[in-house]
PDB file of N, CA, C and O in Angstrom:
ATOM      1  N   UNK A   1       0.746  -1.306   0.104  1.00  0.00           N
ATOM      2  CA  UNK A   1      -0.196   0.561   0.158  1.00  0.00           C
ATOM      3  C   UNK A   1       0.677   0.954  -0.372  1.00  0.00           C
ATOM      4  O   UNK A   1       1.548   0.094  -0.502  1.00  0.00           O
ATOM      5  N   UNK A   2       0.909   1.861  -0.769  1.00  0.00           N
ATOM      6  CA  UNK A   2       1.799   3.239  -0.623  1.00  0.00           C
ATOM      7  C   UNK A   2       0.817   4.677  -0.288  1.00  0.00           C
ATOM      8  O   UNK A   2      -0.274   4.492   0.250  1.00  0.00           O
ATOM      9  N   UNK A   3       1.237   6.039  -0.616  1.00  0.00           N
ATOM     10  CA  UNK A   3       0.654   7.062   0.554  1.00  0.00           C
ATOM     11  C   UNK A   3      -0.737   6.905  -0.276  1.00  0.00           C
ATOM     12  O   UNK A   3      -1.658   6.507   0.438  1.00  0.00           O
ATOM     13  N   UNK A   4      -1.008   7.086  -1.349  1.00  0.00           N
ATOM     14  CA  UNK A   4      -2.497   7.324  -2.442  1.00  0.00           C
ATOM     15  C   UNK A   4      -3.581   6.770  -1.545  1.00  0.00           C
ATOM     16  O   UNK A   4      -4.369   7.312  -0.770  1.00  0.00           O
ATOM     17  N   UNK A   5      -3.263   4.900  -2.073  1.00  0.00           N
ATOM     18  CA  UNK A   5      -3.662   4.053  -1.810  1.00  0.00           C
ATOM     19  C   UNK A   5      -4.183   4.258  -0.265  1.00  0.00           C
ATOM     20  O   UNK A   5      -5.376   4.061  -0.035  1.00  0.00           O
ATOM     21  N   UNK A   6      -3.189   4.700   0.927  1.00  0.00           N
ATOM     22  CA  UNK A   6      -3.524   4.689   2.247  1.00  0.00           C
ATOM     23  C   UNK A   6      -4.346   6.093   2.583  1.00  0.00           C
ATOM     24  O   UNK A   6      -4.723   6.253   3.745  1.00  0.00           O
ATOM     25  N   UNK A   7      -4.597   6.983   1.714  1.00  0.00           N
ATOM     26  CA  UNK A   7      -5.162   7.855   2.457  1.00  0.00           C
ATOM     27  C   UNK A   7      -6.871   7.966   1.428  1.00  0.00           C
ATOM     28  O   UNK A   7      -7.822   8.633   1.836  1.00  0.00           O
ATOM     29  N   UNK A   8      -6.891   7.205   0.183  1.00  0.00           N
ATOM     30  CA  UNK A   8      -7.928   6.669  -0.161  1.00  0.00           C
ATOM     31  C   UNK A   8      -8.705   5.442   0.910  1.00  0.00           C
ATOM     32  O   UNK A   8      -9.925   5.302   0.993  1.00  0.00           O
ATOM     33  N   UNK A   9      -7.934   4.832   1.484  1.00  0.00           N
ATOM     34  CA  UNK A   9      -8.626   3.989   2.453  1.00  0.00           C
ATOM     35  C   UNK A   9      -9.304   4.861   3.947  1.00  0.00           C
ATOM     36  O   UNK A   9     -10.331   4.578   4.564  1.00  0.00           O
ATOM     37  N   UNK A  10      -8.502   5.762   4.165  1.00  0.00           N
ATOM     38  CA  UNK A  10      -8.482   6.502   5.328  1.00  0.00           C
ATOM     39  C   UNK A  10      -9.569   7.509   5.196  1.00  0.00           C
ATOM     40  O   UNK A  10      -9.998   8.039   6.221  1.00  0.00           O
ATOM     41  N   UNK A  11     -10.040   7.816   4.067  1.00  0.00           N
ATOM     42  CA  UNK A  11     -10.810   9.195   3.651  1.00  0.00           C
ATOM     43  C   UNK A  11     -12.162   8.115   3.205  1.00  0.00           C
ATOM     44  O   UNK A  11     -13.230   8.719   3.106  1.00  0.00           O
ATOM     45  N   UNK A  12     -12.202   7.191   3.038  1.00  0.00           N
ATOM     46  CA  UNK A  12     -13.644   6.182   3.285  1.00  0.00           C
ATOM     47  C   UNK A  12     -13.744   6.022   4.260  1.00  0.00           C
ATOM     48  O   UNK A  12     -14.874   6.410   4.558  1.00  0.00           O
ATOM     49  N   UNK A  13     -13.287   5.680   5.037  1.00  0.00           N
ATOM     50  CA  UNK A  13     -13.085   4.984   6.744  1.00  0.00           C
ATOM     51  C   UNK A  13     -14.003   6.476   7.224  1.00  0.00           C
ATOM     52  O   UNK A  13     -15.187   6.545   7.553  1.00  0.00           O
ATOM     53  N   UNK A  14     -12.945   7.620   7.120  1.00  0.00           N
ATOM     54  CA  UNK A  14     -13.313   8.421   7.980  1.00  0.00           C
ATOM     55  C   UNK A  14     -14.788   9.396   7.656  1.00  0.00           C
ATOM     56  O   UNK A  14     -15.520   9.880   8.519  1.00  0.00           O
ATOM     57  N   UNK A  15     -14.936   9.493   6.292  1.00  0.00           N
ATOM     58  CA  UNK A  15     -15.928   9.975   5.563  1.00  0.00           C
ATOM     59  C   UNK A  15     -15.608  11.930   5.311  1.00  0.00           C
ATOM     60  O   UNK A  15     -16.338  12.904   5.488  1.00  0.00           O
ATOM     61  N   UNK A  16     -14.261  11.792   4.861  1.00  0.00           N
ATOM     62  CA  UNK A  16     -13.676  13.112   4.610  1.00  0.00           C
ATOM     63  C   UNK A  16     -12.855  12.827   3.463  1.00  0.00           C
ATOM     64  O   UNK A  16     -12.140  11.869   3.171  1.00  0.00           O
ATOM     65  N   UNK A  17     -13.146  13.925   2.880  1.00  0.00           N
ATOM     66  CA  UNK A  17     -12.255  14.002   1.419  1.00  0.00           C
ATOM     67  C   UNK A  17     -10.841  13.787   1.287  1.00  0.00           C
ATOM     68  O   UNK A  17     -10.167  13.790   2.316  1.00  0.00           O
ATOM     69  N   UNK A  18     -10.394  13.637   0.382  1.00  0.00           N
ATOM     70  CA  UNK A  18      -8.847  13.139   0.029  1.00  0.00           C
ATOM     71  C   UNK A  18      -8.274  14.126   0.617  1.00  0.00           C
ATOM     72  O   UNK A  18      -7.718  13.936   1.699  1.00  0.00           O
ATOM     73  N   UNK A  19      -8.291  15.238   0.089  1.00  0.00           N
ATOM     74  CA  UNK A  19      -7.569  16.384   0.882  1.00  0.00           C
ATOM     75  C   UNK A  19      -7.183  16.573   2.056  1.00  0.00           C
ATOM     76  O   UNK A  19      -6.056  16.814   2.490  1.00  0.00           O
ATOM     77  N   UNK A  20      -8.738  16.384   2.865  1.00  0.00           N
ATOM     78  CA  UNK A  20      -8.648  16.751   4.306  1.00  0.00           C
ATOM     79  C   UNK A  20      -7.878  15.233   5.104  1.00  0.00           C
ATOM     80  O   UNK A  20      -7.217  15.441   6.121  1.00  0.00           O
ATOM     81  N   UNK A  21      -7.990  14.000   4.667  1.00  0.00           N
ATOM     82  CA  UNK A  21      -7.053  13.124   4.874  1.00  0.00           C
ATOM     83  C   UNK A  21      -6.050  13.409   4.771  1.00  0.00           C
ATOM     84  O   UNK A  21      -5.550  14.039   5.703  1.00  0.00           O
ATOM     85  N   UNK A  22      -5.466  13.182   3.921  1.00  0.00           N
ATOM     86  CA  UNK A  22      -3.687  13.379   3.037  1.00  0.00           C
ATOM     87  C   UNK A  22      -3.839  14.702   4.000  1.00  0.00           C
ATOM     88  O   UNK A  22      -4.765  14.034   4.463  1.00  0.00           O
ATOM     89  N   UNK A  23      -3.839  15.576   4.541  1.00  0.00           N
ATOM     90  CA  UNK A  23      -3.689  16.802   5.574  1.00  0.00           C
ATOM     91  C   UNK A  23      -3.573  16.281   6.762  1.00  0.00           C
ATOM     92  O   UNK A  23      -2.466  16.511   7.250  1.00  0.00           O
ATOM     93  N   UNK A  24      -4.244  15.694   7.399  1.00  0.00           N
ATOM     94  CA  UNK A  24      -4.341  14.699   8.943  1.00  0.00           C
ATOM     95  C   UNK A  24      -3.429  13.801   8.843  1.00  0.00           C
ATOM     96  O   UNK A  24      -2.735  13.506   9.816  1.00  0.00           O
ATOM     97  N   UNK A  25      -3.286  13.231   7.671  1.00  0.00           N
ATOM     98  CA  UNK A  25      -2.124  11.995   7.796  1.00  0.00           C
ATOM     99  C   UNK A  25      -0.328  13.007   7.657  1.00  0.00           C
ATOM    100  O   UNK A  25       0.730  12.726   8.221  1.00  0.00           O
ATOM    101  N   UNK A  26      -0.598  14.017   6.823  1.00  0.00           N
ATOM    102  CA  UNK A  26       0.614  14.571   6.789  1.00  0.00           C
ATOM    103  C   UNK A  26       1.236  15.226   8.086  1.00  0.00           C
ATOM    104  O   UNK A  26       2.435  15.288   8.356  1.00  0.00           O
ATOM    105  N   UNK A  27      -0.387  15.957   9.229  1.00  0.00           N
ATOM    106  CA  UNK A  27      -0.091  16.622  10.563  1.00  0.00           C
ATOM    107  C   UNK A  27       0.886  14.979  11.216  1.00  0.00           C
ATOM    108  O   UNK A  27       2.077  14.746  11.422  1.00  0.00           O
ATOM    109  N   UNK A  28       0.038  14.437  11.305  1.00  0.00           N
ATOM    110  CA  UNK A  28       0.324  12.858  11.517  1.00  0.00           C
ATOM    111  C   UNK A  28       1.983  12.589  11.821  1.00  0.00           C
ATOM    112  O   UNK A  28       2.773  12.621  12.764  1.00  0.00           O
ATOM    113  N   UNK A  29       1.954  12.315  10.432  1.00  0.00           N
ATOM    114  CA  UNK A  29       3.545  12.321  10.460  1.00  0.00           C
ATOM    115  C   UNK A  29       4.709  13.160  10.618  1.00  0.00           C
ATOM    116  O   UNK A  29       5.862  12.729  10.659  1.00  0.00           O
ATOM    117  N   UNK A  30       4.405  14.250  10.696  1.00  0.00           N
ATOM    118  CA  UNK A  30       5.060  15.294  10.736  1.00  0.00           C
ATOM    119  C   UNK A  30       5.318  15.263  12.669  1.00  0.00           C
ATOM    120  O   UNK A  30       6.482  15.294  13.068  1.00  0.00           O
ATOM    121  N   UNK A  31       4.291  15.210  13.591  1.00  0.00           N
ATOM    122  CA  UNK A  31       4.020  14.920  14.685  1.00  0.00           C
ATOM    123  C   UNK A  31       4.963  14.030  15.465  1.00  0.00           C
ATOM    124  O   UNK A  31       5.642  14.121  16.487  1.00  0.00           O
ATOM    125  N   UNK A  32       4.682  13.054  14.455  1.00  0.00           N
ATOM    126  CA  UNK A  32       5.859  11.494  14.980  1.00  0.00           C
ATOM    127  C   UNK A  32       7.272  11.865  14.644  1.00  0.00           C
ATOM    128  O   UNK A  32       8.163  11.318  15.296  1.00  0.00           O
ATOM    129  N   UNK A  33       7.571  12.676  13.762  1.00  0.00           N
ATOM    130  CA  UNK A  33       8.533  12.525  13.212  1.00  0.00           C
ATOM    131  C   UNK A  33       9.234  13.584  14.127  1.00  0.00           C
ATOM    132  O   UNK A  33      10.279  13.198  14.651  1.00  0.00           O
ATOM    133  N   UNK A  34       8.823  14.855  14.399  1.00  0.00           N
ATOM    134  CA  UNK A  34       9.344  15.899  15.737  1.00  0.00           C
ATOM    135  C   UNK A  34       9.549  15.295  16.952  1.00  0.00           C
ATOM    136  O   UNK A  34      10.340  15.727  17.791  1.00  0.00           O
ATOM    137  N   UNK A  35       8.852  14.287  17.084  1.00  0.00           N
ATOM    138  CA  UNK A  35       8.552  13.246  18.357  1.00  0.00           C
ATOM    139  C   UNK A  35      10.232  12.616  18.620  1.00  0.00           C
ATOM    140  O   UNK A  35      11.035  12.646  19.553  1.00  0.00           O
ATOM    141  N   UNK A  36      10.206  12.026  17.159  1.00  0.00           N
ATOM    142  CA  UNK A  36      11.636  11.149  17.298  1.00  0.00           C
ATOM    143  C   UNK A  36      12.642  11.905  16.953  1.00  0.00           C
ATOM    144  O   UNK A  36      13.793  11.521  17.162  1.00  0.00           O
ATOM    145  N   UNK A  37      12.409  12.958  16.440  1.00  0.00           N
ATOM    146  CA  UNK A  37      13.878  13.868  16.433  1.00  0.00           C
ATOM    147  C   UNK A  37      14.416  14.117  17.725  1.00  0.00           C
ATOM    148  O   UNK A  37      15.613  14.090  18.010  1.00  0.00           O
ATOM    149  N   UNK A  38      13.270  14.413  18.654  1.00  0.00           N
ATOM    150  CA  UNK A  38      13.658  14.761  19.805  1.00  0.00           C
ATOM    151  C   UNK A  38      13.799  13.622  20.814  1.00  0.00           C
ATOM    152  O   UNK A  38      13.560  13.770  22.013  1.00  0.00           O
ATOM    153  N   UNK A  39      14.176  12.549  20.292  1.00  0.00           N
ATOM    154  CA  UNK A  39      14.359  11.240  20.809  1.00  0.00           C
ATOM    155  C   UNK A  39      13.498  10.598  22.044  1.00  0.00           C
ATOM    156  O   UNK A  39      13.794  10.064  23.112  1.00  0.00           O
ATOM    157  N   UNK A  40      12.139  10.957  21.280  1.00  0.00           N
ATOM    158  CA  UNK A  40      11.099  10.491  22.548  1.00  0.00           C
ATOM    159  C   UNK A  40      10.561   9.271  21.730  1.00  0.00           C
ATOM    160  O   UNK A  40      10.541   9.354  20.502  1.00  0.00           O
ATOM    161  N   UNK A  41       9.970   7.740  22.591  1.00  0.00           N
ATOM    162  CA  UNK A  41       9.425   6.969  22.136  1.00  0.00           C
ATOM    163  C   UNK A  41       8.046   7.523  21.803  1.00  0.00           C
ATOM    164  O   UNK A  41       7.465   8.285  22.575  1.00  0.00           O
ATOM    165  N   UNK A  42       7.447   7.064  20.447  1.00  0.00           N
ATOM    166  CA  UNK A  42       6.309   7.065  20.229  1.00  0.00           C
ATOM    167  C   UNK A  42       5.283   5.654  19.988  1.00  0.00           C
ATOM    168  O   UNK A  42       5.399   4.709  19.208  1.00  0.00           O
ATOM    169  N   UNK A  43       4.333   5.952  20.935  1.00  0.00           N
ATOM    170  CA  UNK A  43       3.803   4.370  21.144  1.00  0.00           C
ATOM    171  C   UNK A  43       2.279   4.786  20.850  1.00  0.00           C
ATOM    172  O   UNK A  43       1.548   5.583  21.438  1.00  0.00           O
ATOM    173  N   UNK A  44       2.086   4.068  19.870  1.00  0.00           N
ATOM    174  CA  UNK A  44       0.537   3.919  19.582  1.00  0.00           C
ATOM    175  C   UNK A  44      -0.031   2.783  19.985  1.00  0.00           C
ATOM    176  O   UNK A  44       0.720   1.813  19.882  1.00  0.00           O
ATOM    177  N   UNK A  45      -1.292   2.522  20.487  1.00  0.00           N
ATOM    178  CA  UNK A  45      -1.964   1.194  21.430  1.00  0.00           C
ATOM    179  C   UNK A  45      -2.598   0.571  20.240  1.00  0.00           C
ATOM    180  O   UNK A  45      -3.215   1.098  19.314  1.00  0.00           O
ATOM    181  N   UNK A  46      -2.237  -0.963  20.535  1.00  0.00           N
ATOM    182  CA  UNK A  46      -2.416  -1.890  19.618  1.00  0.00           C
ATOM    183  C   UNK A  46      -2.068  -2.106  18.481  1.00  0.00           C
ATOM    184  O   UNK A  46      -2.609  -2.961  17.780  1.00  0.00           O
ATOM    185  N   UNK A  47      -0.770  -1.113  17.969  1.00  0.00           N
ATOM    186  CA  UNK A  47       0.202  -1.171  16.803  1.00  0.00           C
ATOM    187  C   UNK A  47       1.360  -1.694  17.522  1.00  0.00           C
ATOM    188  O   UNK A  47       1.571  -2.887  17.739  1.00  0.00           O
ATOM    189  N   UNK A  48       2.312  -0.421  17.981  1.00  0.00           N
ATOM    190  CA  UNK A  48       3.199  -0.907  18.357  1.00  0.00           C
ATOM    191  C   UNK A  48       4.111   0.719  18.690  1.00  0.00           C
ATOM    192  O   UNK A  48       3.418   1.734  18.751  1.00  0.00           O
ATOM    193  N   UNK A  49       5.645   0.836  18.885  1.00  0.00           N
ATOM    194  CA  UNK A  49       6.015   1.874  19.316  1.00  0.00           C
ATOM    195  C   UNK A  49       7.258   2.013  17.878  1.00  0.00           C
ATOM    196  O   UNK A  49       7.553   1.338  16.892  1.00  0.00           O
ATOM    197  N   UNK A  50       7.612   3.065  18.388  1.00  0.00           N
ATOM    198  CA  UNK A  50       8.606   3.680  17.070  1.00  0.00           C
ATOM    199  C   UNK A  50       9.832   4.820  17.939  1.00  0.00           C
ATOM    200  O   UNK A  50       9.622   5.936  18.413  1.00  0.00           O
ATOM    201  N   UNK A  51      11.127   4.003  17.895  1.00  0.00           N
ATOM    202  CA  UNK A  51      11.971   4.612  18.914  1.00  0.00           C
ATOM    203  C   UNK A  51      13.252   4.996  17.984  1.00  0.00           C
ATOM    204  O   UNK A  51      13.460   4.466  16.892  1.00  0.00           O
ATOM    205  N   UNK A  52      14.001   5.897  18.516  1.00  0.00           N
ATOM    206  CA  UNK A  52      15.299   6.418  18.073  1.00  0.00           C
ATOM    207  C   UNK A  52      16.561   5.554  18.496  1.00  0.00           C
ATOM    208  O   UNK A  52      16.980   5.721  19.641  1.00  0.00           O
ATOM    209  N   UNK A  53      17.154   4.710  17.728  1.00  0.00           N
ATOM    210  CA  UNK A  53      18.429   4.055  18.588  1.00  0.00           C
ATOM    211  C   UNK A  53      19.769   4.373  17.531  1.00  0.00           C
ATOM    212  O   UNK A  53      19.926   4.503  16.317  1.00  0.00           O
ATOM    213  N   UNK A  54      20.601   4.414  18.731  1.00  0.00           N
ATOM    214  CA  UNK A  54      21.949   4.426  17.813  1.00  0.00           C
ATOM    215  C   UNK A  54      22.651   3.184  17.549  1.00  0.00           C
ATOM    216  O   UNK A  54      22.766   2.257  18.351  1.00  0.00           O
ATOM    217  N   UNK A  55      22.984   3.215  16.699  1.00  0.00           N
ATOM    218  CA  UNK A  55      23.712   1.956  15.973  1.00  0.00           C
ATOM    219  C   UNK A  55      25.352   2.440  15.849  1.00  0.00           C
ATOM    220  O   UNK A  55      25.751   3.337  15.107  1.00  0.00           O
ATOM    221  N   UNK A  56      26.172   1.637  16.741  1.00  0.00           N
ATOM    222  CA  UNK A  56      27.354   1.834  16.914  1.00  0.00           C
ATOM    223  C   UNK A  56      28.230   1.697  15.702  1.00  0.00           C
ATOM    224  O   UNK A  56      28.027   0.750  14.943  1.00  0.00           O
ATOM    225  N   UNK A  57      29.191   2.567  15.455  1.00  0.00           N
ATOM    226  CA  UNK A  57      30.654   2.550  14.400  1.00  0.00           C
ATOM    227  C   UNK A  57      30.569   0.530  14.574  1.00  0.00           C
ATOM    228  O   UNK A  57      30.081   0.091  15.616  1.00  0.00           O
ATOM    229  N   UNK A  58      30.988  -0.301  13.677  1.00  0.00           N
ATOM    230  CA  UNK A  58      31.407  -1.331  13.208  1.00  0.00           C
ATOM    231  C   UNK A  58      31.946  -1.922  12.247  1.00  0.00           C
ATOM    232  O   UNK A  58      31.577  -1.303  11.249  1.00  0.00           O
ATOM    233  N   UNK A  59      32.768  -2.965  11.866  1.00  0.00           N
ATOM    234  CA  UNK A  59      33.774  -3.242  10.869  1.00  0.00           C
ATOM    235  C   UNK A  59      32.638  -4.083  10.211  1.00  0.00           C
ATOM    236  O   UNK A  59      32.006  -4.815  10.972  1.00  0.00           O
ATOM    237  N   UNK A  60      32.205  -4.066   8.518  1.00  0.00           N
ATOM    238  CA  UNK A  60      32.063  -4.741   7.347  1.00  0.00           C
ATOM    239  C   UNK A  60      32.699  -5.658   6.659  1.00  0.00           C
ATOM    240  O   UNK A  60      33.696  -5.162   6.136  1.00  0.00           O
ATOM    241  N   UNK A  61      32.591  -6.614   6.457  1.00  0.00           N
ATOM    242  CA  UNK A  61      33.352  -7.366   5.095  1.00  0.00           C
ATOM    243  C   UNK A  61      32.473  -7.223   3.260  1.00  0.00           C
ATOM    244  O   UNK A  61      31.331  -7.492   2.889  1.00  0.00           O
ATOM    245  N   UNK A  62      33.184  -6.906   2.833  1.00  0.00           N
ATOM    246  CA  UNK A  62      32.628  -6.649   1.420  1.00  0.00           C
ATOM    247  C   UNK A  62      32.497  -7.713   0.923  1.00  0.00           C
ATOM    248  O   UNK A  62      33.570  -8.315   0.948  1.00  0.00           O
ATOM    249  N   UNK A  63      31.427  -8.472   0.307  1.00  0.00           N
ATOM    250  CA  UNK A  63      31.326  -9.995   0.311  1.00  0.00           C
ATOM    251  C   UNK A  63      31.707 -10.616  -0.694  1.00  0.00           C
ATOM    252  O   UNK A  63      31.969 -11.819  -0.735  1.00  0.00           O
ATOM    253  N   UNK A  64      31.796  -9.406  -2.066  1.00  0.00           N
ATOM    254  CA  UNK A  64      32.876  -9.414  -3.237  1.00  0.00           C
ATOM    255  C   UNK A  64      34.133  -9.083  -2.962  1.00  0.00           C
ATOM    256  O   UNK A  64      34.722  -9.935  -3.627  1.00  0.00           O
ATOM    257  N   UNK A  65      34.719  -8.632  -2.600  1.00  0.00           N
ATOM    258  CA  UNK A  65      36.276  -8.377  -2.458  1.00  0.00           C
ATOM    259  C   UNK A  65      36.696  -8.954  -1.439  1.00  0.00           C
ATOM    260  O   UNK A  65      37.560  -9.776  -1.743  1.00  0.00           O
ATOM    261  N   UNK A  66      36.437  -8.900  -0.090  1.00  0.00           N
ATOM    262  CA  UNK A  66      36.742  -9.418   1.201  1.00  0.00           C
ATOM    263  C   UNK A  66      37.354  -8.346   1.830  1.00  0.00           C
ATOM    264  O   UNK A  66      38.324  -8.553   2.560  1.00  0.00           O
ATOM    265  N   UNK A  67      36.880  -7.119   1.630  1.00  0.00           N
ATOM    266  CA  UNK A  67      37.503  -5.912   1.687  1.00  0.00           C
ATOM    267  C   UNK A  67      36.758  -5.383   3.344  1.00  0.00           C
ATOM    268  O   UNK A  67      35.529  -5.389   3.406  1.00  0.00           O
ATOM    269  N   UNK A  68      37.339  -5.073   4.249  1.00  0.00           N
ATOM    270  CA  UNK A  68      36.800  -4.597   5.143  1.00  0.00           C
ATOM    271  C   UNK A  68      36.612  -3.158   5.270  1.00  0.00           C
ATOM    272  O   UNK A  68      37.459  -2.341   4.909  1.00  0.00           O
ATOM    273  N   UNK A  69      35.292  -2.812   5.878  1.00  0.00           N
ATOM    274  CA  UNK A  69      34.721  -1.096   5.942  1.00  0.00           C
ATOM    275  C   UNK A  69      34.250  -1.163   6.893  1.00  0.00           C
ATOM    276  O   UNK A  69      33.430  -1.935   7.391  1.00  0.00           O
ATOM    277  N   UNK A  70      35.179   0.354   7.471  1.00  0.00           N
ATOM    278  CA  UNK A  70      34.549   0.585   8.535  1.00  0.00           C
ATOM    279  C   UNK A  70      32.939   1.520   8.173  1.00  0.00           C
ATOM    280  O   UNK A  70      32.915   2.452   7.369  1.00  0.00           O
ATOM    281  N   UNK A  71      31.846   1.095   8.850  1.00  0.00           N
ATOM    282  CA  UNK A  71      30.939   1.767   8.863  1.00  0.00           C
ATOM    283  C   UNK A  71      30.694   2.603  10.210  1.00  0.00           C
ATOM    284  O   UNK A  71      30.740   2.140  11.349  1.00  0.00           O
ATOM    285  N   UNK A  72      30.418   3.953   9.838  1.00  0.00           N
ATOM    286  CA  UNK A  72      30.059   4.949  11.169  1.00  0.00           C
ATOM    287  C   UNK A  72      29.101   4.890  11.984  1.00  0.00           C
ATOM    288  O   UNK A  72      28.146   4.286  11.497  1.00  0.00           O
ATOM    289  N   UNK A  73      28.927   5.267  13.057  1.00  0.00           N
ATOM    290  CA  UNK A  73      27.170   5.402  13.726  1.00  0.00           C
ATOM    291  C   UNK A  73      26.516   6.143  13.098  1.00  0.00           C
ATOM    292  O   UNK A  73      26.808   7.197  12.532  1.00  0.00           O
ATOM    293  N   UNK A  74      25.470   5.522  13.200  1.00  0.00           N
ATOM    294  CA  UNK A  74      24.253   6.196  12.873  1.00  0.00           C
ATOM    295  C   UNK A  74      23.041   6.320  13.787  1.00  0.00           C
ATOM    296  O   UNK A  74      22.966   5.442  14.646  1.00  0.00           O
ATOM    297  N   UNK A  75      22.169   7.152  13.771  1.00  0.00           N
ATOM    298  CA  UNK A  75      21.001   7.423  14.428  1.00  0.00           C
ATOM    299  C   UNK A  75      19.769   6.037  13.476  1.00  0.00           C
ATOM    300  O   UNK A  75      19.670   6.116  12.251  1.00  0.00           O
ATOM    301  N   UNK A  76      19.309   5.386  13.933  1.00  0.00           N
ATOM    302  CA  UNK A  76      18.328   4.636  13.234  1.00  0.00           C
ATOM    303  C   UNK A  76      16.533   4.408  13.928  1.00  0.00           C
ATOM    304  O   UNK A  76      16.319   4.303  15.136  1.00  0.00           O
ATOM    305  N   UNK A  77      15.863   4.387  13.279  1.00  0.00           N
ATOM    306  CA  UNK A  77      14.304   3.972  13.799  1.00  0.00           C
ATOM    307  C   UNK A  77      13.751   2.618  14.139  1.00  0.00           C
ATOM    308  O   UNK A  77      13.289   1.908  13.246  1.00  0.00           O
ATOM    309  N   UNK A  78      13.774   2.301  15.169  1.00  0.00           N
ATOM    310  CA  UNK A  78      13.496   1.169  15.399  1.00  0.00           C
ATOM    311  C   UNK A  78      11.968   0.849  15.470  1.00  0.00           C
ATOM    312  O   UNK A  78      11.456   1.715  16.180  1.00  0.00           O
ATOM    313  N   UNK A  79      11.062  -0.008  15.042  1.00  0.00           N
ATOM    314  CA  UNK A  79       9.845  -0.560  15.202  1.00  0.00           C
ATOM    315  C   UNK A  79       9.780  -1.718  16.282  1.00  0.00           C
ATOM    316  O   UNK A  79      10.595  -2.641  16.309  1.00  0.00           O
ATOM    317  N   UNK A  80       8.908  -1.599  17.016  1.00  0.00           N
ATOM    318  CA  UNK A  80       8.758  -2.900  18.259  1.00  0.00           C
ATOM    319  C   UNK A  80       6.837  -3.007  17.773  1.00  0.00           C
ATOM    320  O   UNK A  80       6.269  -2.047  18.294  1.00  0.00           O
ATOM    321  N   UNK A  81       6.366  -3.426  17.391  1.00  0.00           N
ATOM    322  CA  UNK A  81       5.014  -4.196  17.318  1.00  0.00           C
ATOM    323  C   UNK A  81       4.416  -4.521  18.496  1.00  0.00           C
ATOM    324  O   UNK A  81       4.953  -5.247  19.332  1.00  0.00           O
ATOM    325  N   UNK A  82       3.108  -3.926  18.642  1.00  0.00           N
ATOM    326  CA  UNK A  82       2.533  -4.842  20.137  1.00  0.00           C
ATOM    327  C   UNK A  82       1.912  -6.030  20.143  1.00  0.00           C
ATOM    328  O   UNK A  82       1.591  -6.649  19.129  1.00  0.00           O
ATOM    329  N   UNK A  83       1.718  -6.391  21.320  1.00  0.00           N
ATOM    330  CA  UNK A  83       1.698  -7.987  21.423  1.00  0.00           C
ATOM    331  C   UNK A  83       0.040  -8.218  20.894  1.00  0.00           C
ATOM    332  O   UNK A  83      -0.380  -9.343  20.619  1.00  0.00           O
ATOM    333  N   UNK A  84      -0.724  -7.109  20.812  1.00  0.00           N
ATOM    334  CA  UNK A  84      -1.970  -7.265  20.715  1.00  0.00           C
ATOM    335  C   UNK A  84      -2.105  -7.106  18.486  1.00  0.00           C
ATOM    336  O   UNK A  84      -2.980  -7.593  17.770  1.00  0.00           O
ATOM    337  N   UNK A  85      -1.081  -6.406  18.133  1.00  0.00           N
ATOM    338  CA  UNK A  85      -0.796  -6.361  16.325  1.00  0.00           C
ATOM    339  C   UNK A  85      -0.428  -7.712  16.366  1.00  0.00           C
ATOM    340  O   UNK A  85      -1.311  -8.474  15.970  1.00  0.00           O
ATOM    341  N   UNK A  86       0.570  -8.203  16.712  1.00  0.00           N
ATOM    342  CA  UNK A  86       1.049  -9.450  16.642  1.00  0.00           C
ATOM    343  C   UNK A  86       0.475 -10.583  16.674  1.00  0.00           C
ATOM    344  O   UNK A  86       0.891 -11.493  15.957  1.00  0.00           O
ATOM    345  N   UNK A  87      -0.465 -10.733  17.410  1.00  0.00           N
ATOM    346  CA  UNK A  87      -1.435 -11.536  17.991  1.00  0.00           C
ATOM    347  C   UNK A  87      -2.627 -11.342  16.632  1.00  0.00           C
ATOM    348  O   UNK A  87      -3.347 -12.341  16.603  1.00  0.00           O
ATOM    349  N   UNK A  88      -2.847 -10.735  15.977  1.00  0.00           N
ATOM    350  CA  UNK A  88      -3.626 -10.282  14.674  1.00  0.00           C
ATOM    351  C   UNK A  88      -3.108 -10.762  13.572  1.00  0.00           C
ATOM    352  O   UNK A  88      -3.857 -11.363  12.802  1.00  0.00           O
ATOM    353  N   UNK A  89      -1.477 -10.576  13.202  1.00  0.00           N
ATOM    354  CA  UNK A  89      -1.002 -10.780  12.184  1.00  0.00           C
ATOM    355  C   UNK A  89      -0.784 -12.172  12.175  1.00  0.00           C
ATOM    356  O   UNK A  89      -0.747 -12.686  11.057  1.00  0.00           O
ATOM    357  N   UNK A  90      -0.554 -13.278  13.645  1.00  0.00           N
ATOM    358  CA  UNK A  90      -0.402 -14.285  14.045  1.00  0.00           C
ATOM    359  C   UNK A  90      -1.607 -15.107  13.538  1.00  0.00           C
ATOM    360  O   UNK A  90      -1.106 -16.034  12.902  1.00  0.00           O
ATOM    361  N   UNK A  91      -2.836 -15.208  13.511  1.00  0.00           N
ATOM    362  CA  UNK A  91      -4.188 -15.249  13.244  1.00  0.00           C
ATOM    363  C   UNK A  91      -4.415 -15.188  12.028  1.00  0.00           C
ATOM    364  O   UNK A  91      -5.092 -16.072  11.503  1.00  0.00           O
ATOM    365  N   UNK A  92      -3.904 -14.130  11.287  1.00  0.00           N
ATOM    366  CA  UNK A  92      -4.314 -14.152   9.661  1.00  0.00           C
ATOM    367  C   UNK A  92      -3.114 -15.373   9.107  1.00  0.00           C
ATOM    368  O   UNK A  92      -3.441 -15.966   8.079  1.00  0.00           O
ATOM    369  N   UNK A  93      -1.736 -15.768   9.755  1.00  0.00           N
ATOM    370  CA  UNK A  93      -1.125 -16.729   8.976  1.00  0.00           C
ATOM    371  C   UNK A  93      -1.898 -17.786   9.249  1.00  0.00           C
ATOM    372  O   UNK A  93      -1.672 -18.697   8.453  1.00  0.00           O
ATOM    373  N   UNK A  94      -2.644 -18.020   9.974  1.00  0.00           N
ATOM    374  CA  UNK A  94      -3.213 -19.517  10.458  1.00  0.00           C
ATOM    375  C   UNK A  94      -4.414 -19.278   9.425  1.00  0.00           C
ATOM    376  O   UNK A  94      -5.247 -19.821  10.150  1.00  0.00           O
ATOM    377  N   UNK A  95      -5.017 -18.968   8.520  1.00  0.00           N
ATOM    378  CA  UNK A  95      -6.401 -18.939   7.888  1.00  0.00           C
ATOM    379  C   UNK A  95      -6.149 -19.480   6.827  1.00  0.00           C
ATOM    380  O   UNK A  95      -7.040 -19.654   5.996  1.00  0.00           O
TER     381      UNK A  95
END
């Protein structure tokens, strides 16, 4: 599902125009992004949580050349699914 498909599905469910839905989705993403920039955890009930983590520098080996490379540290966003979300996904896989 891409952004336009998400906006279409949400607009039908919320009974809003696609423009209003797109604006609300943009606002939601902006708030989540701002909180992650502040390194706050964003938890969404029955979905999961997003958190910024620091990945330490590490040495990696290029698979073709065997040359070692130093990969610098960086910040990444981690997602941890809520137990109820995992349960729903697990139930779908057993149907």
